[in-house]
FIDREN-928429 format. One record per residue: residue number from 0; z, x, y of N, C-alpha, C, O in turn. Coordinates in Angstrom, 1 decimal, m for minus. Last residue first. Layout:
<recs>
(NUM; (Z; X; Y); (Z; X; Y); (Z; X; Y); (Z; X; Y))
...
</recs>
This chain:
<recs>
(201; (9.7; m19.4; 15.7); (8.5; m20.1; 15.9); (8.4; m21.3; 14.9); (7.3; m22.0; 14.8))
(200; (12.0; m18.0; 15.2); (12.1; m19.2; 16.1); (10.9; m20.0; 16.2); (10.9; m21.1; 16.6))
(199; (11.2; m15.8; 13.9); (12.0; m16.7; 13.1); (12.1; m18.0; 13.9); (12.3; m19.1; 13.3))
(198; (10.0; m14.2; 15.8); (9.1; m14.9; 14.8); (9.9; m16.0; 14.1); (9.3; m17.0; 13.7))
(197; (12.2; m13.3; 17.1); (11.3; m14.1; 17.8); (10.4; m14.9; 16.8); (10.1; m16.1; 17.0))
(196; (13.4; m11.7; 15.1); (14.1; m12.9; 15.6); (13.2; m13.9; 16.4); (13.3; m15.1; 16.3))
(195; (11.5; m9.7; 14.9); (11.8; m10.5; 13.8); (12.5; m11.8; 14.2); (12.2; m12.9; 13.6))
(194; (11.7; m8.3; 17.3); (10.5; m9.1; 17.0); (10.7; m10.1; 15.8); (10.1; m11.2; 15.8))
(193; (14.4; m8.1; 19.3); (14.0; m7.9; 17.9); (12.8; m8.8; 17.6); (13.0; m10.1; 17.7))
(192; (14.4; m6.4; 22.2); (14.3; m7.8; 21.7); (13.7; m7.6; 20.3); (12.6; m7.1; 20.1))
(191; (16.3; m4.3; 24.4); (15.6; m4.5; 23.1); (15.6; m6.0; 22.7); (16.6; m6.7; 22.7))
(190; (17.8; m4.1; 26.7); (16.3; m4.0; 26.8); (15.6; m4.5; 25.5); (14.5; m5.0; 25.5))
(189; (20.5; m4.4; 26.1); (19.9; m5.2; 27.1); (18.4; m5.3; 27.0); (17.8; m6.3; 27.1))
(188; (20.9; m2.5; 24.1); (21.4; m3.9; 23.9); (20.8; m4.8; 24.9); (20.7; m6.0; 24.6))
(187; (20.0; m0.3; 25.4); (19.2; m0.8; 24.4); (19.6; m2.2; 24.0); (18.8; m3.1; 23.7))
(186; (22.2; 0.2; 27.1); (21.0; m0.2; 27.7); (20.0; m0.8; 26.6); (19.4; m1.8; 26.9))
(185; (24.1; 1.1; 25.1); (24.4; m0.1; 25.9); (23.1; m0.6; 26.5); (22.9; m1.9; 26.5))
(184; (22.9; 3.5; 24.2); (23.3; 2.4; 23.3); (23.4; 1.1; 24.0); (22.9; 0.1; 23.5))
(183; (22.7; 4.9; 26.6); (21.5; 4.6; 25.8); (21.8; 3.4; 24.9); (20.9; 2.5; 24.8))
(182; (25.4; 5.4; 27.2); (24.5; 4.6; 28.1); (23.3; 4.1; 27.4); (22.9; 2.9; 27.6))
(181; (26.1; 7.0; 25.1); (26.8; 5.7; 25.3); (25.9; 4.8; 26.2); (25.7; 3.7; 25.8))
(180; (24.4; 9.3; 25.6); (24.4; 8.6; 24.3); (25.0; 7.2; 24.4); (24.4; 6.2; 23.9))
(179; (25.0; 10.1; 28.2); (23.6; 9.6; 27.9); (23.6; 8.8; 26.6); (23.0; 7.7; 26.5))
(178; (27.7; 10.9; 27.9); (27.3; 9.8; 28.8); (26.0; 9.2; 28.5); (25.8; 8.0; 28.5))
(177; (27.4; 13.0; 26.0); (28.1; 11.8; 25.7); (27.8; 10.6; 26.6); (27.6; 9.5; 26.1))
(176; (25.7; 14.7; 27.6); (25.3; 14.3; 26.3); (26.0; 13.0; 25.9); (25.4; 12.0; 25.5))
(175; (27.2; 15.1; 29.9); (25.9; 14.5; 30.0); (25.5; 14.0; 28.7); (24.9; 12.9; 28.6))
(174; (29.4; 16.5; 28.7); (29.6; 15.2; 29.4); (28.3; 14.4; 29.6); (28.3; 13.2; 29.4))
(173; (28.3; 18.9; 27.8); (28.7; 17.8; 26.8); (28.9; 16.5; 27.5); (28.7; 15.4; 26.9))
(172; (26.3; 21.1; 28.6); (26.8; 19.9; 29.4); (27.2; 18.8; 28.5); (26.4; 17.8; 28.4))
(171; (27.1; 24.3; 27.6); (26.5; 23.0; 27.2); (27.1; 21.9; 28.0); (28.3; 21.9; 28.1))
(170; (28.3; 26.8; 27.7); (27.1; 26.5; 28.6); (26.4; 25.2; 28.3); (25.3; 25.1; 28.7))
(169; (29.1; 27.4; 24.2); (29.3; 27.5; 25.7); (28.1; 27.2; 26.5); (27.0; 27.3; 25.9))
(168; (29.9; 25.3; 21.4); (29.1; 26.3; 22.1); (29.5; 26.3; 23.6); (30.1; 25.4; 24.1))
(167; (31.2; 23.2; 20.3); (31.6; 24.5; 19.8); (30.7; 25.6; 20.4); (30.9; 26.7; 20.0))
(166; (30.0; 21.0; 21.5); (31.4; 21.2; 21.8); (31.9; 22.5; 21.2); (33.0; 23.0; 21.6))
(165; (27.3; 21.1; 20.4); (27.6; 21.2; 21.9); (29.0; 21.6; 22.2); (29.3; 22.4; 23.0))
(164; (27.7; 20.9; 17.7); (27.1; 22.1; 18.2); (27.4; 22.2; 19.7); (27.7; 23.3; 20.1))
(163; (28.7; 18.3; 17.7); (29.5; 19.4; 17.2); (29.0; 20.7; 17.7); (29.8; 21.5; 18.2))
(162; (26.5; 16.8; 18.6); (27.8; 16.9; 19.4); (28.7; 18.0; 19.0); (29.3; 18.7; 19.8))
(161; (24.7; 17.3; 16.5); (24.4; 17.7; 17.9); (25.6; 17.8; 18.8); (25.8; 18.8; 19.5))
(160; (26.0; 16.2; 14.3); (25.7; 17.7; 14.3); (25.4; 18.1; 15.7); (25.8; 19.2; 16.1))
(159; (26.2; 13.5; 15.1); (27.4; 14.3; 14.8); (27.1; 15.8; 14.8); (27.9; 16.5; 15.4))
(158; (23.4; 12.8; 15.4); (24.4; 12.8; 16.6); (25.6; 13.6; 16.3); (26.0; 14.4; 17.2))
(157; (22.5; 13.2; 12.8); (22.0; 14.0; 13.9); (22.9; 14.0; 15.1); (23.1; 15.1; 15.7))
(156; (24.0; 11.3; 11.5); (24.2; 12.7; 11.1); (23.7; 13.6; 12.2); (24.3; 14.6; 12.5))
(155; (23.0; 9.0; 12.7); (24.4; 9.3; 12.8); (24.7; 10.7; 12.5); (25.5; 11.4; 13.1))
(154; (20.3; 9.1; 11.9); (20.6; 9.2; 13.3); (22.1; 9.6; 13.5); (22.4; 10.4; 14.3))
(153; (20.5; 8.9; 9.1); (19.9; 10.1; 9.7); (20.3; 10.2; 11.1); (20.6; 11.4; 11.5))
(152; (21.8; 6.4; 8.8); (22.5; 7.6; 8.4); (21.9; 8.8; 9.0); (22.6; 9.7; 9.4))
(151; (19.9; 4.6; 9.9); (21.2; 4.8; 10.5); (21.8; 6.0; 10.1); (22.4; 6.7; 11.0))
(150; (16.6; 6.1; 9.8); (17.7; 5.3; 9.2); (18.9; 5.5; 10.0); (19.0; 6.5; 10.7))
(149; (13.0; 6.1; 10.4); (14.4; 6.5; 10.8); (15.4; 5.5; 10.1); (15.1; 4.4; 9.9))
(148; (10.4; 5.4; 10.2); (10.9; 6.4; 9.3); (12.3; 6.8; 9.6); (12.8; 7.9; 9.0))
(147; (10.9; 2.2; 11.3); (9.9; 3.1; 10.9); (10.4; 4.1; 9.9); (10.8; 3.7; 8.8))
(146; (14.3; 1.8; 11.1); (13.2; 1.6; 12.0); (12.1; 2.7; 11.7); (12.3; 3.9; 11.9))
(145; (17.2; 0.5; 9.5); (15.9; 1.2; 9.4); (14.9; 0.8; 10.5); (14.8; m0.4; 10.8))
(144; (19.4; m1.2; 9.5); (19.6; 0.2; 9.1); (18.3; 1.0; 9.0); (18.3; 2.1; 8.5))
(143; (18.7; m3.7; 10.5); (19.3; m3.6; 9.2); (19.2; m2.1; 8.7); (19.0; m1.9; 7.5))
(142; (18.0; m3.6; 13.2); (16.9; m3.8; 12.2); (17.4; m3.4; 10.7); (16.7; m2.9; 9.9))
(141; (20.2; m2.9; 14.6); (19.7; m4.3; 14.7); (18.6; m4.6; 13.7); (18.4; m5.8; 13.3))
(140; (20.3; m0.2; 14.0); (21.4; m1.1; 13.5); (20.9; m2.6; 13.5); (21.2; m3.3; 12.6))
(139; (18.1; 0.6; 15.4); (18.1; 0.8; 13.9); (19.2; m0.1; 13.3); (18.9; m0.8; 12.3))
(138; (18.9; 0.1; 18.0); (17.7; m0.6; 17.5); (17.7; m0.5; 15.9); (17.4; m1.5; 15.3))
(137; (21.1; 1.9; 18.3); (21.3; 0.4; 18.4); (20.1; m0.3; 17.8); (20.4; m1.3; 17.0))
(136; (19.8; 4.3; 17.9); (20.9; 4.0; 17.0); (21.1; 2.4; 17.1); (21.4; 1.8; 16.0))
(135; (18.0; 4.4; 20.0); (17.5; 4.3; 18.6); (18.6; 3.8; 17.7); (18.3; 3.0; 16.8))
(134; (19.9; 4.7; 22.1); (19.1; 3.5; 22.0); (18.5; 3.3; 20.6); (18.5; 2.2; 20.2))
(133; (20.9; 7.3; 21.4); (21.8; 6.1; 21.5); (21.0; 4.8; 21.4); (21.4; 3.9; 20.7))
(132; (18.5; 8.7; 21.8); (19.2; 8.7; 20.5); (20.1; 7.5; 20.4); (20.2; 6.8; 19.4))
(131; (18.1; 8.3; 24.5); (17.1; 7.9; 23.5); (17.7; 7.7; 22.1); (17.4; 6.8; 21.4))
(130; (20.3; 9.7; 25.4); (20.2; 8.2; 25.7); (19.2; 7.6; 24.7); (19.4; 6.5; 24.2))
(129; (19.7; 12.2; 24.7); (20.8; 11.6; 24.0); (20.8; 10.1; 24.3); (21.3; 9.3; 23.4))
(128; (17.7; 12.4; 26.6); (17.3; 12.5; 25.2); (18.5; 11.9; 24.3); (18.2; 11.2; 23.4))
(127; (19.1; 12.5; 29.0); (18.1; 11.4; 28.7); (17.8; 11.3; 27.3); (17.6; 10.2; 26.7))
(126; (20.5; 14.9; 28.5); (21.2; 13.6; 28.8); (20.3; 12.4; 28.5); (20.8; 11.4; 27.9))
(125; (18.4; 16.8; 28.2); (19.2; 16.4; 27.1); (20.0; 15.1; 27.3); (20.3; 14.4; 26.3))
(124; (16.8; 17.8; 30.1); (16.5; 16.5; 29.7); (17.4; 16.0; 28.6); (17.2; 14.8; 28.1))
(123; (18.3; 19.8; 32.7); (17.8; 19.6; 31.4); (17.6; 18.1; 31.1); (18.2; 17.2; 31.7))
(122; (21.0; 21.4; 34.4); (19.7; 20.8; 34.4); (19.3; 20.6; 33.0); (19.9; 21.2; 32.0))
(121; (23.6; 22.7; 36.6); (23.1; 22.1; 35.4); (21.8; 21.4; 35.5); (21.4; 21.0; 36.6))
(120; (26.0; 24.9; 37.7); (24.7; 24.4; 37.9); (24.2; 23.9; 36.6); (24.3; 24.5; 35.6))
(119; (29.5; 23.9; 37.8); (28.4; 24.7; 37.3); (27.1; 24.1; 37.7); (27.0; 22.9; 38.0))
(118; (32.3; 23.4; 38.6); (31.1; 23.2; 39.5); (30.0; 24.1; 39.0); (29.5; 25.0; 39.8))
(117; (34.9; 21.8; 37.6); (33.9; 22.7; 37.0); (32.6; 22.5; 37.7); (31.9; 21.6; 37.4))
(116; (37.1; 20.0; 38.0); (36.7; 21.1; 39.0); (35.9; 22.2; 38.3); (36.2; 23.4; 38.5))
(115; (37.5; 17.8; 36.6); (37.9; 19.1; 35.9); (37.7; 20.3; 36.8); (38.0; 21.4; 36.5))
(114; (36.4; 15.9; 38.3); (37.8; 15.7; 37.8); (38.4; 17.0; 37.2); (39.5; 17.3; 37.4))
(113; (33.9; 16.9; 38.7); (34.8; 16.7; 39.8); (36.2; 16.7; 39.3); (37.1; 17.3; 39.9))
(112; (32.8; 16.7; 36.1); (32.9; 18.0; 36.7); (33.9; 18.0; 37.9); (34.7; 18.9; 38.1))
(111; (32.9; 13.9; 35.7); (33.7; 14.8; 34.8); (33.9; 16.2; 35.5); (35.0; 16.7; 35.5))
(110; (30.9; 13.2; 37.6); (32.3; 12.7; 37.7); (33.3; 13.5; 36.9); (34.4; 13.9; 37.4))
(109; (28.7; 14.6; 36.6); (29.2; 14.9; 37.9); (30.6; 14.4; 38.0); (31.5; 15.1; 38.6))
(108; (28.3; 13.3; 34.1); (28.6; 14.7; 34.1); (29.2; 15.1; 35.5); (30.1; 15.9; 35.5))
(107; (27.6; 10.7; 35.1); (28.8; 10.9; 34.3); (29.2; 12.3; 34.3); (30.4; 12.6; 34.4))
(106; (25.2; 11.5; 36.4); (26.3; 10.9; 37.2); (27.6; 11.0; 36.4); (28.6; 11.4; 37.0))
(105; (23.7; 12.3; 34.2); (24.0; 13.3; 35.3); (25.2; 12.8; 36.2); (26.0; 13.5; 36.6))
(104; (23.4; 9.9; 32.9); (24.1; 11.0; 32.2); (24.5; 12.1; 33.2); (25.6; 12.6; 33.1))
(103; (21.9; 8.5; 34.8); (23.2; 8.0; 34.4); (24.0; 9.1; 33.7); (25.2; 9.3; 34.0))
(102; (19.5; 9.9; 34.7); (20.3; 9.8; 36.0); (21.7; 9.5; 35.6); (22.6; 10.1; 36.2))
(101; (18.7; 9.4; 32.0); (18.8; 10.7; 32.6); (19.7; 10.8; 33.8); (20.5; 11.7; 33.9))
(100; (18.8; 6.6; 31.8); (19.7; 7.4; 31.0); (19.8; 8.8; 31.5); (20.9; 9.3; 31.5))
(99; (16.8; 5.9; 33.7); (18.2; 5.4; 33.9); (19.2; 6.3; 33.1); (20.2; 6.7; 33.6))
(98; (14.6; 7.0; 32.4); (15.0; 7.5; 33.7); (16.5; 7.1; 34.0); (17.2; 7.9; 34.6))
(97; (14.5; 5.6; 30.0); (14.6; 7.0; 30.0); (15.1; 7.5; 31.3); (16.1; 8.4; 31.3))
(96; (14.1; 2.9; 30.9); (15.3; 3.3; 30.1); (15.5; 4.8; 30.1); (16.6; 5.2; 30.4))
(95; (11.7; 3.1; 32.2); (12.9; 2.7; 33.0); (14.1; 3.1; 32.2); (15.0; 3.7; 32.8))
(94; (10.1; 3.7; 29.9); (10.1; 4.6; 31.1); (11.4; 4.3; 31.9); (12.1; 5.3; 32.3))
(93; (10.6; 1.4; 28.3); (11.0; 2.8; 27.8); (11.0; 3.7; 29.0); (12.0; 4.5; 29.0))
(92; (9.5; m0.6; 29.7); (11.0; m0.6; 29.5); (11.4; 0.8; 29.1); (12.5; 1.2; 29.4))
(91; (6.8; 0.1; 29.6); (7.5; 0.0; 30.9); (9.0; 0.1; 30.7); (9.7; 0.8; 31.4))
(90; (6.3; 0.1; 26.7); (6.0; 1.3; 27.6); (6.8; 1.2; 28.9); (7.5; 2.2; 29.2))
(89; (8.7; m1.0; 24.3); (7.5; m1.2; 25.1); (7.4; m0.1; 26.2); (8.4; 0.5; 26.5))
(88; (10.7; m0.6; 22.4); (11.0; m1.2; 23.7); (9.8; m1.7; 24.5); (9.8; m2.7; 25.2))
(87; (9.4; 0.5; 20.1); (10.4; m0.6; 20.0); (10.7; m1.4; 21.3); (10.8; m2.6; 21.3))
(86; (7.8; 2.5; 21.1); (7.2; 1.4; 20.4); (8.2; 0.2; 20.2); (7.7; m1.0; 20.2))
(85; (9.9; 4.1; 22.2); (8.9; 3.5; 23.1); (8.2; 2.3; 22.4); (7.9; 1.3; 23.0))
(84; (11.2; 4.9; 19.9); (11.9; 4.0; 20.8); (10.9; 3.4; 21.8); (11.1; 2.2; 22.2))
(83; (9.3; 6.6; 18.7); (9.9; 5.4; 18.0); (10.5; 4.4; 18.9); (10.3; 3.2; 18.8))
(82; (8.9; 8.6; 20.6); (7.8; 7.6; 20.2); (8.3; 6.4; 19.5); (7.9; 5.3; 19.8))
(81; (11.2; 10.1; 20.6); (10.9; 9.2; 21.7); (9.8; 8.2; 21.4); (9.9; 7.0; 21.8))
(80; (11.5; 11.8; 18.3); (12.3; 10.6; 18.4); (11.8; 9.6; 19.5); (11.9; 8.4; 19.3))
(79; (9.8; 14.0; 18.6); (10.0; 13.4; 17.2); (10.6; 12.0; 17.4); (10.3; 11.2; 16.6))
(78; (9.8; 14.6; 21.3); (8.5; 14.3; 20.6); (8.7; 13.6; 19.3); (8.0; 12.7; 19.0))
(77; (12.5; 15.2; 21.7); (11.9; 14.1; 22.4); (10.6; 13.6; 21.7); (10.3; 12.5; 21.6))
(76; (12.7; 17.5; 20.1); (13.5; 16.3; 19.8); (12.9; 15.1; 20.4); (12.8; 14.0; 19.8))
(75; (10.9; 19.2; 21.6); (10.7; 18.9; 20.1); (11.4; 17.6; 19.7); (10.9; 16.8; 19.0))
(74; (12.1; 19.3; 24.1); (10.8; 18.6; 23.9); (10.5; 18.3; 22.5); (9.9; 17.3; 22.2))
(73; (14.5; 20.8; 23.6); (14.5; 19.4; 24.1); (13.2; 18.6; 23.8); (13.2; 17.5; 23.4))
(72; (13.4; 23.3; 22.7); (14.4; 22.5; 21.9); (14.4; 21.0; 22.3); (14.4; 20.1; 21.5))
(71; (11.8; 24.0; 24.9); (11.2; 23.8; 23.6); (12.2; 22.9; 22.7); (11.7; 21.9; 22.1))
(70; (13.7; 24.4; 27.0); (12.6; 23.5; 27.1); (12.1; 23.1; 25.7); (12.0; 21.9; 25.4))
(69; (15.3; 26.5; 25.9); (15.9; 25.2; 26.4); (14.9; 24.1; 26.4); (15.1; 23.0; 25.9))
(68; (13.4; 28.5; 25.6); (14.0; 27.9; 24.4); (14.7; 26.6; 24.7); (14.7; 25.7; 23.9))
(67; (12.6; 29.1; 28.3); (11.7; 28.4; 27.4); (12.3; 27.8; 26.2); (11.9; 26.8; 25.7))
(66; (15.0; 28.3; 30.9); (14.4; 29.1; 30.0); (13.5; 28.4; 29.0); (13.7; 27.1; 28.8))
(65; (16.5; 25.6; 31.7); (16.8; 27.0; 31.9); (16.2; 27.8; 30.7); (16.8; 28.0; 29.7))
(64; (14.5; 22.9; 33.1); (15.1; 23.6; 32.0); (15.4; 25.1; 32.2); (14.6; 25.7; 32.9))
(63; (14.1; 19.6; 34.6); (14.2; 21.1; 34.7); (14.9; 21.7; 33.5); (15.8; 21.1; 32.9))
(62; (14.2; 16.9; 34.7); (12.9; 17.5; 34.4); (12.9; 19.0; 34.5); (11.8; 19.6; 34.5))
(61; (16.7; 16.2; 35.6); (16.3; 15.7; 34.3); (15.0; 16.4; 33.8); (14.8; 16.5; 32.6))
(60; (16.8; 17.1; 38.2); (17.4; 17.9; 37.2); (17.0; 17.5; 35.8); (17.1; 18.3; 34.9))
(59; (15.8; 14.9; 39.7); (14.9; 16.1; 39.5); (15.5; 17.0; 38.4); (14.7; 17.6; 37.7))
(58; (18.0; 13.0; 39.6); (16.7; 12.8; 38.9); (15.9; 14.0; 38.6); (15.5; 14.3; 37.5))
(57; (20.0; 14.2; 41.0); (20.4; 13.4; 39.8); (19.1; 13.1; 38.9); (19.2; 13.0; 37.7))
(56; (18.8; 15.1; 43.3); (19.1; 16.0; 42.2); (19.5; 15.4; 40.9); (19.2; 15.9; 39.8))
(55; (18.9; 13.1; 45.1); (17.6; 13.2; 44.3); (17.8; 14.2; 43.2); (17.1; 14.1; 42.2))
(54; (21.1; 13.3; 46.6); (21.2; 12.5; 45.4); (19.9; 12.6; 44.5); (20.0; 12.3; 43.3))
(53; (22.5; 15.0; 48.6); (21.3; 15.3; 47.9); (21.2; 14.6; 46.5); (21.2; 15.2; 45.5))
(52; (24.8; 14.9; 50.2); (24.1; 13.7; 49.9); (22.7; 13.9; 49.3); (21.8; 13.1; 49.5))
(51; (26.5; 17.0; 50.6); (25.2; 17.0; 51.4); (24.4; 15.7; 51.2); (23.4; 15.5; 51.8))
(50; (28.6; 16.4; 48.9); (28.9; 16.8; 50.3); (27.6; 16.7; 51.2); (27.7; 16.3; 52.4))
(49; (27.4; 15.7; 46.4); (28.6; 14.9; 47.0); (28.7; 15.2; 48.5); (28.8; 14.2; 49.3))
(48; (25.3; 17.5; 46.0); (25.1; 16.0; 45.8); (26.2; 15.3; 46.6); (25.9; 14.3; 47.3))
(47; (26.4; 20.0; 46.4); (25.3; 19.6; 47.2); (25.0; 18.1; 47.1); (24.5; 17.4; 48.0))
(46; (28.6; 20.1; 44.5); (28.8; 20.1; 46.0); (27.7; 19.6; 46.9); (27.9; 19.0; 47.9))
(45; (27.0; 19.9; 42.0); (27.9; 18.8; 42.5); (28.2; 18.9; 44.0); (28.0; 17.9; 44.7))
(44; (23.9; 20.4; 41.3); (25.0; 21.2; 41.7); (25.9; 20.2; 42.5); (25.5; 19.8; 43.6))
(43; (21.0; 20.3; 39.3); (22.3; 19.6; 39.7); (23.3; 20.6; 40.1); (23.6; 21.6; 39.4))
(42; (17.9; 21.5; 40.8); (18.9; 21.4; 39.7); (20.2; 20.7; 40.2); (20.4; 20.7; 41.4))
(41; (16.0; 21.9; 42.8); (16.4; 20.5; 42.4); (17.4; 20.4; 41.3); (17.6; 19.3; 40.8))
(40; (15.4; 24.4; 43.7); (14.3; 23.6; 43.4); (14.7; 22.2; 42.7); (13.9; 21.6; 42.1))
(39; (17.7; 25.7; 44.2); (16.8; 25.6; 45.3); (15.7; 24.6; 45.0); (15.1; 24.0; 45.9))
(38; (18.7; 25.8; 41.6); (19.4; 24.9; 42.6); (18.4; 24.7; 43.8); (18.3; 23.6; 44.3))
(37; (17.0; 27.7; 40.6); (17.0; 26.4; 40.1); (17.7; 25.4; 41.0); (17.2; 24.3; 41.2))
(36; (17.8; 30.0; 42.1); (16.4; 29.5; 42.1); (16.3; 28.1; 41.7); (15.6; 27.2; 42.3))
(35; (20.4; 30.3; 41.1); (20.2; 30.0; 42.5); (18.8; 29.5; 42.8); (18.6; 28.5; 43.6))
(34; (20.0; 30.8; 38.4); (20.7; 29.6; 38.8); (20.5; 29.2; 40.3); (20.2; 28.1; 40.6))
(33; (17.3; 31.8; 36.6); (18.1; 32.1; 37.8); (18.7; 30.9; 38.4); (18.0; 30.0; 38.9))
(32; (15.7; 30.9; 34.7); (17.0; 31.4; 34.2); (17.8; 31.9; 35.4); (18.9; 32.4; 35.1))
(31; (13.3; 30.4; 35.8); (14.1; 29.3; 35.4); (15.4; 29.7; 34.9); (16.3; 28.8; 34.6))
(30; (12.1; 32.3; 38.5); (12.7; 32.3; 37.2); (13.6; 31.1; 36.9); (14.5; 30.8; 37.7))
(29; (9.1; 31.7; 40.2); (10.4; 32.4; 40.2); (10.8; 32.5; 38.7); (10.0; 32.7; 37.8))
(28; (6.7; 30.4; 40.1); (7.2; 30.7; 41.4); (8.5; 31.4; 41.4); (9.1; 31.8; 42.5))
(27; (6.2; 30.1; 37.5); (5.1; 30.8; 38.3); (5.7; 31.2; 39.6); (5.2; 32.2; 40.2))
(26; (8.3; 28.6; 36.7); (8.2; 30.0; 36.2); (7.2; 30.8; 37.0); (7.3; 32.0; 37.2))
(25; (7.7; 26.1; 37.9); (8.9; 26.9; 38.3); (8.8; 28.4; 37.9); (9.1; 29.3; 38.7))
(24; (5.4; 25.5; 36.4); (5.3; 25.6; 37.8); (6.5; 26.5; 38.4); (6.3; 27.3; 39.2))
(23; (6.5; 25.3; 33.9); (5.6; 26.4; 34.1); (5.4; 26.6; 35.6); (5.1; 27.7; 36.1))
(22; (8.1; 23.0; 34.3); (8.7; 24.2; 33.9); (7.8; 25.4; 34.2); (8.3; 26.4; 34.7))
(21; (6.2; 21.1; 34.9); (7.2; 21.5; 36.0); (7.9; 22.8; 35.6); (8.1; 23.6; 36.5))
(20; (4.9; 20.9; 32.5); (4.2; 21.3; 33.7); (5.1; 21.8; 34.8); (4.9; 22.8; 35.4))
(19; (7.0; 20.0; 30.8); (6.3; 21.2; 30.5); (5.6; 21.8; 31.8); (5.8; 22.9; 32.1))
(18; (7.7; 17.5; 32.0); (8.7; 18.5; 31.7); (8.0; 19.9; 31.6); (8.5; 20.9; 32.2))
(17; (5.2; 16.2; 31.8); (5.8; 16.4; 33.1); (6.9; 17.5; 33.0); (6.9; 18.4; 33.8))
(16; (4.9; 16.0; 29.0); (3.9; 16.8; 29.8); (4.5; 17.1; 31.2); (4.4; 18.2; 31.6))
(15; (6.9; 14.3; 28.3); (6.9; 15.6; 27.8); (6.0; 16.5; 28.6); (6.4; 17.6; 28.9))
(14; (6.0; 12.0; 29.7); (7.3; 12.6; 30.0); (7.4; 14.0; 29.5); (7.9; 14.9; 30.2))
(13; (3.6; 11.5; 28.3); (3.6; 11.8; 29.7); (4.9; 12.5; 30.2); (4.9; 13.5; 30.9))
(12; (4.6; 10.8; 25.8); (3.8; 12.0; 25.9); (3.7; 12.4; 27.4); (3.7; 13.6; 27.7))
(11; (6.0; 8.5; 26.4); (6.7; 9.6; 25.9); (5.9; 10.9; 26.0); (6.5; 11.9; 26.4))
(10; (3.8; 6.9; 27.2); (4.8; 7.3; 28.1); (5.6; 8.5; 27.7); (5.9; 9.4; 28.5))
(9; (2.2; 6.5; 24.8); (1.7; 7.3; 25.9); (2.8; 7.8; 26.9); (2.7; 8.9; 27.4))
(8; (2.3; 6.3; 21.7); (3.4; 6.3; 22.7); (3.0; 7.1; 23.9); (3.3; 8.3; 24.0))
(7; (0.1; 4.3; 19.7); (0.4; 5.6; 20.4); (1.4; 5.4; 21.5); (1.5; 4.3; 22.1))
(6; (1.2; 2.3; 17.0); (0.7; 2.4; 18.3); (1.0; 3.7; 19.0); (2.1; 4.2; 18.8))
(5; (0.6; 3.0; 13.6); (1.5; 3.0; 14.7); (0.8; 3.1; 16.0); (m0.2; 3.8; 16.2))
(4; (m0.7; 1.0; 11.0); (m1.0; 2.1; 12.0); (m0.1; 1.9; 13.2); (0.0; 0.8; 13.8))
(3; (1.2; 0.3; 8.2); (0.5; m0.2; 9.4); (0.4; 0.9; 10.4); (1.3; 1.8; 10.5))
(2; (0.6; 2.0; 5.1); (1.5; 1.7; 6.2); (0.7; 1.2; 7.4); (m0.4; 1.7; 7.6))
(1; (m0.9; 0.6; 2.2); (m1.0; 1.5; 3.4); (0.0; 1.0; 4.4); (0.3; m0.2; 4.6))
(0; (0.0; 0.8; m1.2); (0.0; 0.0; 0.0); (0.0; 0.9; 1.3); (0.8; 1.8; 1.4))
</recs>
């Protein structure tokens, strides 16, 4: 029996392309591993957001990465998982979902940084990506433990390993990861409509 052909996920591809293009634009003009250079071009730095009102950093930082390995790790995960959620939510909802998760994860990270007085420079798509994972977790649960080639067990194991790695490593914005994960799960509860339930009402 042939599997149904999956619809292409254009928005997820565009998001990956934007991350990659901005990374190489930054590398062409300086070094993405230089914190001062990254702050100059939009990375998250709490004093500039709070004191100077540079709220745009909550968004621009989502598309910035410290070095090629940071970029590759995030884009591989987004490539593998993002398509599934885009097909489940739809293109427009997925774009809105991704951006809200990215900004929301940075807001949560900023609040934690202020409370703990840790004023590090931060950037990366991982908050938004953890939002995607949280959203997928909700959708998979709603679909009785499976969505395309994903299962609840696979996602739960991935989340556990990712969080463990984050909390046992240095230089990781764990607050953004946790914030994105929780926000993604909650947003999916608002955005997702189970097609099976719609068909059952007809």
